[in-house]
Backbone bond lengths (Angstrom), bond angles and torsions (degrees), N, CA, C in turn:
res aa  C-N    CA-C-N  psi(-1)  N-CA   C-N-CA  omega(-1)  CA-C   N-CA-C  phi
1 M - - - 1.463 - - 1.533 109.88 -
2 T 1.332 116.39 125.63 1.449 121.77 179.54 1.525 109.82 -91.63
3 L 1.321 115.68 125.03 1.458 120.25 -179.89 1.518 110.15 -79.28
4 P 1.333 117.35 147.18 1.472 119.19 173.91 1.516 109.58 -66.30
5 P 1.325 118.17 154.98 1.467 120.23 179.54 1.527 111.35 -56.24
6 M 1.326 115.25 141.84 1.460 120.85 177.41 1.520 109.95 -75.34
7 T 1.317 116.38 135.45 1.451 121.64 176.23 1.527 109.92 -90.44
8 P 1.336 117.42 162.02 1.461 119.34 174.28 1.533 112.15 -57.51
9 Q 1.320 116.99 -36.75 1.461 119.99 179.72 1.528 110.90 -66.06
10 A 1.337 116.15 -39.80 1.464 119.73 177.74 1.524 111.13 -65.94
11 F 1.328 116.51 -38.29 1.465 120.79 175.17 1.522 109.84 -59.97
12 C 1.317 116.73 -43.68 1.462 121.49 -179.97 1.520 110.77 -61.25
13 T 1.323 116.39 -42.87 1.463 120.97 178.60 1.524 110.94 -64.48
14 E 1.317 116.32 -41.38 1.465 121.79 -177.45 1.527 112.45 -67.65
15 T 1.318 116.69 -35.84 1.466 120.67 -172.84 1.522 113.62 -104.44
16 G 1.321 116.96 -23.01 1.460 120.06 -178.09 1.515 114.14 75.08
17 V 1.326 118.20 22.35 1.459 120.63 179.94 1.524 110.44 -70.79
18 S 1.309 115.42 158.66 1.461 120.72 178.98 1.530 110.68 -73.71
19 R 1.325 115.38 165.20 1.463 119.67 177.23 1.529 110.54 -63.12
20 E 1.333 116.67 -37.63 1.464 120.82 178.56 1.521 110.84 -61.62
21 T 1.344 116.82 -44.85 1.470 120.09 179.25 1.515 110.51 -65.23
22 L 1.338 117.12 -41.21 1.463 119.62 178.63 1.520 110.65 -61.65
23 D 1.319 118.08 -39.40 1.461 121.29 177.58 1.530 110.82 -62.33
24 R 1.329 116.34 -40.21 1.459 119.82 176.41 1.528 110.80 -59.50
25 L 1.321 115.63 -46.81 1.460 119.68 -177.07 1.529 111.43 -69.45
26 R 1.315 117.96 -30.31 1.476 120.63 173.88 1.529 110.14 -62.24
27 R 1.324 116.61 -43.84 1.470 119.81 179.50 1.525 110.50 -64.87
28 Y 1.301 115.68 -38.88 1.473 121.59 175.51 1.522 110.17 -59.42
29 A 1.320 117.13 -48.11 1.463 121.58 -179.53 1.529 110.96 -62.22
30 D 1.321 117.09 -42.46 1.472 120.72 179.38 1.519 110.58 -61.77
31 L 1.329 116.74 -43.06 1.461 120.66 -179.79 1.524 110.88 -66.12
32 L 1.315 116.76 -39.19 1.464 120.37 178.91 1.527 110.27 -61.76
33 H 1.315 117.15 -45.07 1.474 120.25 177.97 1.534 110.33 -58.42
34 K 1.330 116.83 -40.81 1.465 120.94 -179.02 1.520 111.10 -65.42
35 W 1.333 117.32 -48.08 1.465 121.01 -177.67 1.529 111.82 -71.60
36 Q 1.307 117.68 -27.67 1.462 121.63 -177.73 1.535 111.70 -60.43
37 R 1.321 116.44 -22.70 1.464 120.07 -179.86 1.520 112.22 -64.88
38 T 1.336 116.32 -26.29 1.466 119.61 -177.84 1.521 113.79 -118.61
39 I 1.328 117.80 -21.45 1.467 121.74 179.41 1.526 108.60 -127.25
40 N 1.319 116.87 133.48 1.468 120.38 179.06 1.532 109.28 -79.42
41 L 1.331 116.04 86.97 1.461 121.17 -177.42 1.520 112.39 -82.07
42 V 1.330 116.51 -40.08 1.467 122.33 177.63 1.518 108.11 -136.75
43 G 1.337 116.36 164.20 1.453 119.57 176.99 1.520 110.52 -59.65
44 P 1.329 118.68 125.43 1.469 120.96 -177.32 1.526 113.32 -54.54
45 E 1.330 116.43 -31.70 1.464 119.42 -178.42 1.525 112.51 -70.72
46 T 1.334 117.11 -14.27 1.464 120.25 -179.73 1.528 113.09 -91.05
47 L 1.319 117.64 -12.59 1.466 120.69 -175.09 1.531 114.08 -61.46
48 P 1.339 119.57 -38.76 1.465 117.70 -179.98 1.531 113.35 -61.07
49 D 1.334 117.51 -24.46 1.472 120.82 178.70 1.528 109.90 -118.91
50 L 1.328 115.02 44.92 1.467 121.67 -176.51 1.520 112.58 -56.17
51 W 1.337 116.70 -38.89 1.463 119.40 -173.72 1.524 112.65 -71.28
52 R 1.305 118.33 -27.34 1.470 120.71 174.56 1.525 111.00 -89.18
53 R 1.339 115.87 -50.85 1.460 120.60 -170.77 1.533 112.97 -68.88
54 H 1.322 117.14 -25.95 1.461 119.71 -176.35 1.528 113.36 -123.05
55 M 1.328 117.72 -50.85 1.468 120.21 -177.13 1.534 111.20 -68.34
56 L 1.319 117.38 -55.12 1.467 119.84 -179.74 1.521 110.99 -68.45
57 D 1.321 116.90 -36.93 1.464 120.53 178.65 1.528 110.39 -56.90
58 S 1.337 116.20 -36.98 1.460 121.41 177.87 1.521 111.88 -78.60
59 A 1.334 116.51 -46.01 1.466 121.82 -175.20 1.521 112.55 -62.97
60 Q 1.327 117.49 -26.08 1.469 119.55 -178.47 1.525 112.36 -64.37
61 L 1.335 117.23 -14.75 1.466 119.82 179.35 1.527 112.33 -78.37
62 L 1.325 117.73 -22.31 1.461 120.28 -173.66 1.529 113.02 -54.58
63 P 1.352 119.84 -50.93 1.470 118.58 -179.29 1.526 114.05 -71.88
64 L 1.327 117.84 -7.50 1.464 121.32 179.93 1.518 112.53 -92.57
65 L 1.334 116.95 -7.49 1.457 120.95 178.59 1.526 110.35 -72.24
66 P 1.331 118.26 150.84 1.464 120.40 175.63 1.526 110.65 -58.43
67 E 1.313 115.98 147.01 1.459 120.60 178.37 1.525 109.74 -57.85
68 G 1.328 115.41 134.63 1.455 120.33 179.47 1.514 114.94 80.30
69 T 1.324 117.97 13.05 1.462 121.13 -179.69 1.521 110.80 -58.24
70 R 1.328 114.45 129.16 1.464 120.29 176.46 1.521 111.22 -118.48
71 T 1.337 117.02 -40.28 1.465 121.29 -173.68 1.525 110.57 -111.66
72 V 1.325 115.38 122.65 1.471 122.10 178.82 1.515 108.69 -125.39
73 L 1.322 115.86 134.17 1.457 122.73 173.99 1.521 107.53 -106.45
74 D 1.335 116.41 117.16 1.468 121.88 179.31 1.518 107.99 -106.00
75 V 1.319 117.33 117.97 1.463 120.87 -173.78 1.525 110.50 -104.45
76 G 1.336 114.74 142.58 1.453 119.72 -175.33 1.519 110.82 62.54
77 S 1.332 116.42 49.40 1.466 120.88 -167.87 1.522 113.92 -65.19
78 G 1.333 118.25 -30.32 1.452 119.65 178.26 1.513 112.38 59.25
79 A 1.335 116.41 -115.73 1.469 122.40 179.38 1.523 112.31 -86.32
80 G 1.339 117.07 3.90 1.465 120.20 177.04 1.505 115.27 106.08
81 F 1.323 116.87 11.10 1.463 120.57 179.81 1.530 109.34 -104.84
82 P 1.318 117.18 124.55 1.465 128.14 4.80 1.530 115.88 -95.56
83 G 1.345 118.49 -5.26 1.454 120.54 -167.21 1.518 115.61 -60.89
84 L 1.337 117.01 -46.15 1.457 119.25 -177.12 1.526 111.38 -68.56
85 V 1.317 116.83 -32.96 1.469 119.86 175.73 1.529 109.97 -64.95
86 L 1.316 117.67 -42.64 1.464 120.42 178.26 1.524 111.05 -62.27
87 A 1.330 117.15 -36.37 1.466 120.25 175.56 1.518 110.65 -64.25
88 A 1.320 116.51 -42.50 1.472 120.49 178.07 1.519 111.66 -64.01
89 L 1.341 116.63 -28.04 1.460 121.07 -179.69 1.529 112.41 -85.34
90 G 1.342 116.88 -1.20 1.454 118.44 171.61 1.504 117.82 118.39
91 I 1.339 119.34 -1.51 1.468 119.86 176.15 1.532 108.05 -69.34
92 E 1.316 116.51 127.18 1.469 121.55 -166.94 1.525 114.85 -72.95
93 D 1.320 116.46 -42.05 1.461 120.71 -168.39 1.531 109.17 -125.72
94 V 1.325 115.65 86.73 1.464 121.36 -177.07 1.527 109.17 -107.51
95 H 1.325 115.38 129.47 1.459 122.60 177.15 1.524 108.48 -110.41
96 L 1.318 116.24 125.03 1.457 122.44 -179.50 1.527 108.65 -106.53
97 V 1.314 116.54 123.22 1.466 121.46 -178.91 1.524 108.35 -109.56
98 E 1.329 116.31 117.28 1.466 121.26 -177.66 1.531 108.66 -147.73
99 S 1.328 116.33 125.46 1.462 120.27 -175.69 1.525 113.04 -84.83
100 D 1.331 118.88 -16.26 1.462 123.22 -178.93 1.535 109.19 -85.01
101 G 1.326 116.11 115.67 1.458 120.70 -177.06 1.519 113.54 -61.23
102 R 1.336 118.19 -35.68 1.468 120.42 179.89 1.520 110.73 -66.30
103 K 1.317 116.65 -39.35 1.462 119.64 178.51 1.526 110.50 -69.77
104 C 1.322 116.98 -33.57 1.472 119.57 175.79 1.523 110.11 -64.15
105 A 1.330 117.45 -37.52 1.469 120.48 177.05 1.528 109.66 -61.37
106 F 1.317 116.35 -42.15 1.471 119.43 176.81 1.518 110.81 -63.15
107 L 1.331 117.38 -44.56 1.462 120.57 -179.09 1.528 111.39 -60.14
108 R 1.330 116.73 -40.72 1.468 119.56 178.26 1.527 111.11 -63.45
109 E 1.332 116.15 -44.24 1.460 120.19 179.30 1.526 111.29 -65.74
110 A 1.339 117.15 -41.79 1.461 120.85 179.75 1.525 111.28 -64.48
111 A 1.325 116.90 -41.31 1.468 119.97 178.79 1.521 110.64 -62.40
112 R 1.335 116.55 -41.41 1.471 119.68 176.77 1.522 110.81 -64.25
113 E 1.315 115.90 -42.75 1.459 120.49 -176.56 1.521 112.20 -62.24
114 I 1.318 117.41 -39.42 1.469 119.38 -176.89 1.519 112.74 -96.81
115 G 1.337 116.33 -2.40 1.452 119.72 172.46 1.512 115.33 73.57
116 V 1.349 116.88 41.64 1.458 120.28 175.51 1.521 109.47 -120.96
117 A 1.313 115.75 147.39 1.462 121.49 178.08 1.523 108.59 -97.37
118 V 1.319 116.37 111.77 1.464 121.72 175.45 1.520 107.85 -126.00
119 T 1.330 115.42 160.42 1.462 120.97 174.87 1.523 108.09 -105.43
120 I 1.323 116.09 123.81 1.461 121.13 -177.08 1.526 109.12 -107.91
121 H 1.318 115.70 124.49 1.465 122.27 -179.43 1.530 108.26 -108.75
122 N 1.313 117.31 105.82 1.466 121.57 178.59 1.538 108.34 -86.42
123 V 1.325 114.81 77.56 1.457 120.61 -173.03 1.525 108.00 -163.38
124 R 1.308 116.20 158.98 1.458 120.17 172.02 1.528 108.96 -73.57
125 L 1.321 116.57 144.34 1.457 121.17 -174.13 1.516 112.45 -55.97
126 E 1.321 117.58 -40.21 1.457 120.57 -175.51 1.530 112.81 -66.94
127 R 1.316 117.88 -11.74 1.464 121.04 178.90 1.527 112.45 -93.78
128 L 1.317 117.53 -4.39 1.461 120.78 177.85 1.524 110.38 -82.90
129 T 1.316 115.86 139.96 1.459 120.13 171.81 1.529 108.00 -76.55
130 P 1.332 118.83 121.53 1.469 120.61 -173.98 1.529 113.09 -64.55
131 W 1.309 115.40 147.88 1.457 123.42 169.79 1.525 106.69 -141.34
132 A 1.313 116.59 161.60 1.462 120.26 -175.68 1.522 110.77 -75.44
133 V 1.326 116.98 134.12 1.462 123.07 175.98 1.522 108.39 -129.36
134 H 1.319 115.56 165.40 1.457 119.44 177.83 1.530 112.41 -83.24
135 A 1.341 116.14 -27.13 1.464 119.60 179.77 1.516 109.94 -156.99
136 V 1.323 115.18 148.72 1.459 122.80 169.85 1.523 106.59 -115.31
137 T 1.331 116.37 130.93 1.460 120.86 178.30 1.520 109.28 -118.70
138 A 1.328 115.59 153.06 1.462 119.97 178.02 1.519 109.44 -161.67
139 R 1.321 113.76 148.98 1.458 120.95 175.31 1.517 107.38 -143.87
140 A 1.321 116.85 123.96 1.468 122.21 178.96 1.533 111.55 54.41
141 F 1.336 115.50 43.49 1.460 119.80 -176.94 1.523 112.20 -96.19
142 A 1.321 116.82 -54.00 1.463 120.89 -176.55 1.521 108.30 -164.95
143 P 1.337 117.94 159.34 1.464 119.59 172.93 1.522 110.53 -55.57
144 L 1.319 115.93 146.58 1.462 120.89 -171.48 1.518 113.15 -56.44
145 H 1.331 118.06 -44.18 1.464 119.62 -175.48 1.529 111.47 -62.36
146 K 1.327 117.00 -34.17 1.459 120.81 178.06 1.529 110.49 -76.67
147 M 1.323 116.54 -41.73 1.456 120.89 -176.90 1.520 112.14 -63.13
148 L 1.315 117.49 -38.02 1.464 120.36 -177.65 1.524 111.60 -59.53
149 G 1.321 116.60 -40.99 1.443 119.49 179.11 1.521 112.79 -65.46
150 L 1.338 116.42 -31.80 1.458 120.94 -179.07 1.524 112.51 -76.80
151 V 1.333 117.27 -35.19 1.465 119.47 -173.60 1.526 113.52 -94.11
152 K 1.327 117.80 -19.24 1.468 119.50 -176.02 1.530 113.42 -53.47
153 P 1.346 120.36 -41.15 1.464 118.88 -178.99 1.526 114.13 -60.61
154 F 1.335 117.83 -21.82 1.460 120.82 -179.91 1.530 112.15 -85.60
155 L 1.310 116.64 -21.09 1.464 120.78 -176.09 1.527 109.58 -92.73
156 Q 1.320 115.07 63.01 1.458 120.61 -175.89 1.523 112.56 -86.49
157 D 1.323 117.27 -27.62 1.460 121.82 178.56 1.531 108.90 -71.14
158 V 1.317 117.68 136.03 1.468 120.81 -176.05 1.523 111.53 -64.19
159 A 1.331 117.43 -23.49 1.466 120.47 -179.12 1.527 112.14 -94.83
160 A 1.335 117.96 -1.51 1.459 121.43 -176.88 1.533 110.54 -69.97
161 V 1.335 115.33 152.30 1.459 120.62 -179.66 1.522 110.19 -134.25
162 G 1.317 114.35 157.66 1.452 121.40 166.76 1.516 108.97 -104.25
163 L 1.317 117.43 132.08 1.460 122.85 177.84 1.521 107.82 -120.57
164 F 1.332 115.57 107.40 1.451 120.59 -172.33 1.531 109.79 -122.06
165 L 1.325 115.45 122.05 1.463 121.42 178.03 1.522 108.45 -82.60
166 K 1.340 115.27 123.59 1.453 120.83 -176.91 1.530 110.73 -130.62
167 G 1.341 114.75 161.55 1.465 120.62 -177.90 1.503 113.27 -108.97
168 E 1.317 115.40 -149.98 1.461 121.30 -170.35 1.526 113.72 -67.38
169 N 1.324 118.03 -16.71 1.469 120.64 179.74 1.527 113.06 -92.67
170 V 1.324 116.46 15.64 1.466 119.52 -174.10 1.527 112.43 -59.77
171 D 1.324 118.05 -38.59 1.463 119.47 -178.34 1.533 111.67 -66.24
172 L 1.328 116.57 -37.77 1.462 119.82 175.76 1.525 110.55 -64.21
173 E 1.331 116.32 -40.96 1.458 119.99 178.82 1.531 111.11 -64.87
174 L 1.324 116.30 -39.57 1.464 119.56 178.64 1.525 111.18 -65.52
175 T 1.320 117.20 -41.13 1.463 121.02 178.74 1.526 110.55 -59.67
176 E 1.324 115.98 -44.15 1.466 120.57 179.63 1.525 110.56 -67.13
177 A 1.333 116.63 -43.05 1.461 120.03 -178.18 1.519 112.09 -63.94
178 R 1.327 116.47 -35.59 1.464 119.97 -176.46 1.517 112.79 -73.60
179 K 1.323 117.88 -6.30 1.462 120.55 171.00 1.528 110.73 -71.34
180 Q 1.344 116.59 -23.43 1.459 121.64 -178.28 1.525 113.29 -115.59
181 W 1.339 116.55 -23.26 1.457 120.85 -169.42 1.519 112.35 -127.48
182 T 1.318 115.91 142.65 1.462 121.61 166.61 1.513 106.54 -98.77
183 L 1.323 116.59 122.53 1.452 121.07 -169.58 1.524 111.78 -120.52
184 C 1.317 115.47 138.87 1.463 122.36 167.77 1.523 105.67 -111.91
185 L 1.332 117.19 113.19 1.457 119.77 -171.09 1.518 111.90 -148.29
186 D 1.318 114.40 161.80 1.464 123.12 168.49 1.517 107.39 -112.73
187 K 1.317 116.43 139.33 1.462 121.75 174.52 1.525 107.13 -110.38
188 I 1.324 116.06 109.46 1.458 122.36 -169.26 1.527 109.31 -110.35
189 Q 1.321 116.39 129.84 1.453 120.83 179.42 1.528 110.91 -61.67
190 S 1.330 115.46 131.56 1.456 120.46 177.69 1.528 111.00 -65.42
191 R 1.314 116.29 145.78 1.462 121.97 176.48 1.526 111.62 -85.85
192 T 1.335 116.77 -1.50 1.465 119.02 -173.92 1.514 115.04 -118.22
193 H 1.341 117.70 -14.94 1.464 118.84 -177.96 1.534 109.25 -154.85
194 P 1.329 117.47 137.41 1.466 119.79 -175.66 1.522 114.72 -63.98
195 T 1.331 118.34 -25.18 1.473 119.86 179.08 1.527 112.29 -100.94
196 G 1.321 117.36 3.21 1.453 120.75 -179.11 1.513 112.10 -91.17
197 V 1.319 116.61 150.86 1.464 122.12 176.44 1.525 109.19 -139.86
198 V 1.318 114.30 159.66 1.454 121.63 167.57 1.522 107.16 -110.27
199 L 1.314 116.32 122.43 1.458 120.55 173.04 1.521 107.92 -90.45
200 R 1.326 116.48 118.21 1.465 120.82 174.38 1.520 106.99 -105.17
201 I 1.319 115.45 104.25 1.461 121.17 -174.86 1.520 108.56 -96.74
202 K 1.331 114.81 117.41 1.459 121.30 -174.98 1.524 112.91 -98.61
203 E 1.312 115.63 -21.67 1.463 119.23 179.44 1.505 109.05 -157.80
204 M 1.333 116.87 141.78 1.464 121.87 177.21 1.515 109.33 -142.51
205 N 1.297 114.82 138.49 1.464 120.16 177.48 1.512 107.38 -136.02
206 G 1.315 115.68 131.84 1.454 120.32 -179.32 1.506 109.26 148.30
207 D 1.328 115.86 -166.16 1.462 120.00 177.81 1.514 110.37 -153.54
């Protein structure tokens, strides 16, 4: 069964965001539609259901963050999902890592448009000097076994977590990752797609 596209009002009902936050996200969505004409920011087939496929998909991570989360590192940010949405929802110190300069230009414009202060790193993740964060987020960034090695240096705080949005191949990715890593994780059903999950990784050991 195919669901009708989610409206901004339905997103508001689902998440409980304020009218001010919804207005911010509306401006973000409008800007994305404008830039999408010249830069492939998201899959064109996902645009008709932008509020479910991208906004809600990102917002569902907010209640999964550790209590008191202030600093989030979003890797492979692309069009800003999920990192820029989390910033719009109130996370104070969000770092967006994106190696594509054109997408970084969009992220800077989007951050200005919605009035949030984020730090944008136009660089590959492996070139960043690690610092401790409360959470690392990612969506469609890299296979899990590769991603774990890249993000582990940032997850230095014992309470820090990785929140990774994954699709129908998640079990294959976990099987491959467990050849190198011992993982303590939760596998949480996505609120936006029946085959999607959020991996909340609380501990990893390996190399």
